[in-house]
C-alpha positions in Angstrom: 34.3 17.5 105.6 32.5 17.5 108.9 30.9 20.7 110.3 30.1 21.2 114.0 26.3 21.0 114.6 26.1 24.7 115.3 27.8 25.5 111.9 25.3 23.2 110.1 22.5 25.1 111.6 24.0 28.4 110.4 24.5 27.1 106.9 20.9 26.0 106.7 19.5 29.2 108.2 21.4 31.6 105.9 19.6 30.6 102.7 16.3 30.8 104.5 17.1 34.3 105.7 18.0 35.4 102.2 14.8 33.9 100.8 12.8 35.7 103.5 14.4 39.1 102.6 13.7 38.6 98.9 10.1 37.6 99.6 9.7 40.7 101.7 11.1 43.0 99.0 8.9 41.5 96.3 5.8 41.8 98.5 6.5 45.5 99.1 7.2 46.1 95.4 10.8 46.9 96.0 10.0 50.5 95.1 9.5 49.5 91.4 5.7 49.2 91.3 4.7 52.4 93.2 1.9 54.3 91.5 3.0 57.3 89.4 0.4 59.9 88.5 1.0 61.4 85.0 -0.8 63.9 82.8 -3.2 62.4 80.3 -4.2 65.6 78.6 -2.5 68.6 77.1 -2.8 72.2 78.3 -4.9 74.8 76.5 -4.8 78.1 78.3 -6.3 81.4 77.1 -3.5 84.0 76.8 -3.8 86.7 79.4 -1.7 89.0 81.4 -0.6 86.1 83.7 -0.2 83.1 81.4 1.9 85.0 78.8 4.6 85.2 81.5 5.7 81.8 80.2 6.2 83.2 76.8 8.4 86.2 77.7 11.5 86.7 75.7 10.9 83.7 73.5 10.7 84.1 69.7 7.3 82.7 68.5 7.7 82.1 64.8 4.6 81.9 62.5 6.1 80.3 59.4 3.3 81.3 57.0 2.3 84.6 58.7 -0.7 85.7 60.6 -3.6 86.9 58.4 -5.0 89.3 61.0 -1.6 91.1 61.0 -1.5 91.2 57.2 1.5 88.9 56.9 1.9 85.8 54.7 5.6 85.1 55.3 7.5 84.3 58.4 6.4 86.5 61.3 8.1 86.5 64.7 6.3 87.7 67.8 8.1 88.2 71.1 6.4 89.3 74.4 8.3 90.9 77.2 7.6 92.4 80.6 6.0 95.8 80.8 7.3 97.6 83.9 4.4 100.1 83.7 1.7 97.4 83.8 2.6 93.8 84.3 -0.7 92.6 82.9 -0.2 94.3 79.6 3.0 92.8 78.2 5.0 94.6 75.5 5.3 93.0 72.1 7.6 93.0 69.1 6.4 91.8 65.7 9.1 91.3 63.1 8.2 90.7 59.5 9.8 89.6 56.2 10.5 93.1 55.0 12.9 93.6 57.9 10.5 95.9 59.7 9.2 95.7 63.2 6.1 96.8 65.0 6.0 97.4 68.7 3.4 98.1 71.3 1.4 96.7 74.2 -0.9 93.7 74.5 -4.3 93.5 76.2 -6.5 90.5 76.4 -10.0 89.0 76.1 -8.4 87.4 73.0 -5.2 89.1 72.1 -5.3 92.8 71.2 -2.1 94.3 69.8 -2.0 98.1 70.1 0.8 99.3 67.9 2.7 102.3 69.1 5.5 102.3 66.6 6.2 100.5 63.3 8.9 100.3 60.6 7.1 97.5 58.7 4.9 98.0 55.7 2.5 95.3 57.0 1.3 96.9 60.3 0.6 100.6 60.7 1.3 102.5 63.9 -1.8 103.5 65.8 -3.7 100.3 64.9 -5.3 98.0 67.5 -5.4 94.5 66.1 -7.7 91.9 67.8 -7.0 88.3 67.2 -9.3 85.5 68.5 -8.7 82.9 69.6 -5.5 83.6 71.3 -4.5 80.4 73.1 -1.3 79.0 74.6 -1.1 75.2 74.0 1.4 72.9 75.8 2.1 69.2 75.3 1.7 67.8 78.8 0.6 64.2 78.1 2.9 61.8 80.0 4.4 64.5 82.3 5.0 63.2 85.8 3.6 65.1 88.7 6.0 67.4 90.7 8.7 67.2 88.0 9.6 70.1 85.8 10.0 69.1 82.2 10.4 71.0 78.9 7.1 71.0 77.2 6.5 72.0 73.6 4.5 75.2 73.7 2.8 77.0 70.8 0.7 80.1 70.6 -2.5 79.9 68.5 -3.5 83.2 66.9 -6.7 82.9 64.9 -6.1 79.9 62.6 -2.3 80.0 62.8 0.0 78.3 65.4 3.6 79.2 66.1 6.4 76.8 65.9 6.8 74.9 69.2 9.3 76.2 71.7 10.4 74.2 74.8 9.3 75.8 78.1 9.9 74.2 81.6 6.5 73.5 83.1 5.4 71.6 86.2 2.2 69.7 86.9 1.1 69.3 90.5 -0.6 66.3 92.2 -3.9 68.0 91.5 -3.3 68.6 87.8 -2.4 72.3 88.1 0.2 73.4 85.5 2.7 76.1 86.5 5.6 78.1 85.1 7.8 79.5 87.9 4.9 79.2 90.3 2.6 81.0 87.9 -0.6 79.0 87.4 -1.3 78.4 83.7 -4.2 76.0 83.8 -5.2 72.4 84.5 -4.7 69.0 83.0 -6.2 65.6 83.8 -4.2 62.9 85.6 -4.1 59.1 85.8 -2.2 56.7 87.9 -0.1 54.1 86.2 2.3 51.4 87.7 5.9 51.6 86.8 8.4 48.8 86.8 7.9 45.1 86.0 5.1 43.1 87.7 
């Protein structure tokens, strides 16, 4: 079959055009090799009147108790907002005897001031100081500017709570936030995603 000269030129030019476009996409990375900063460390933040916001209304279970509270069995601590003073959250501590202690929390470690109690483990009127009191979050691998559920625990003395998922965000400068509340910092590194 014979093609007019102009058609032959078009047939030869089209593959060259396609090849040029492919080469251009590969040279630019095609969007698949762009650097992606991710967290390379986990978060360890001292519990205080600000950072504990991330823990509000979440049941923190200490499976083998908290020695400073006098408990050896499952102990559940829940923090909640204190309308009288946002920097001293309310707490509830539930123990294996079915009782509950309530009060307010202050910091510089965690100081639980018990205002009422129906548990035999913790007496009303006591102020129980536990040090260290640290919120730990698994952040390694978290991509910047994306909110992801991180496993968060509370360390009280030598005991850690069972991890609970909490949505945290890490910024391009390594600042970790919960609903725009700054919790602390992690280190970042830049990796390349996609095939080379």
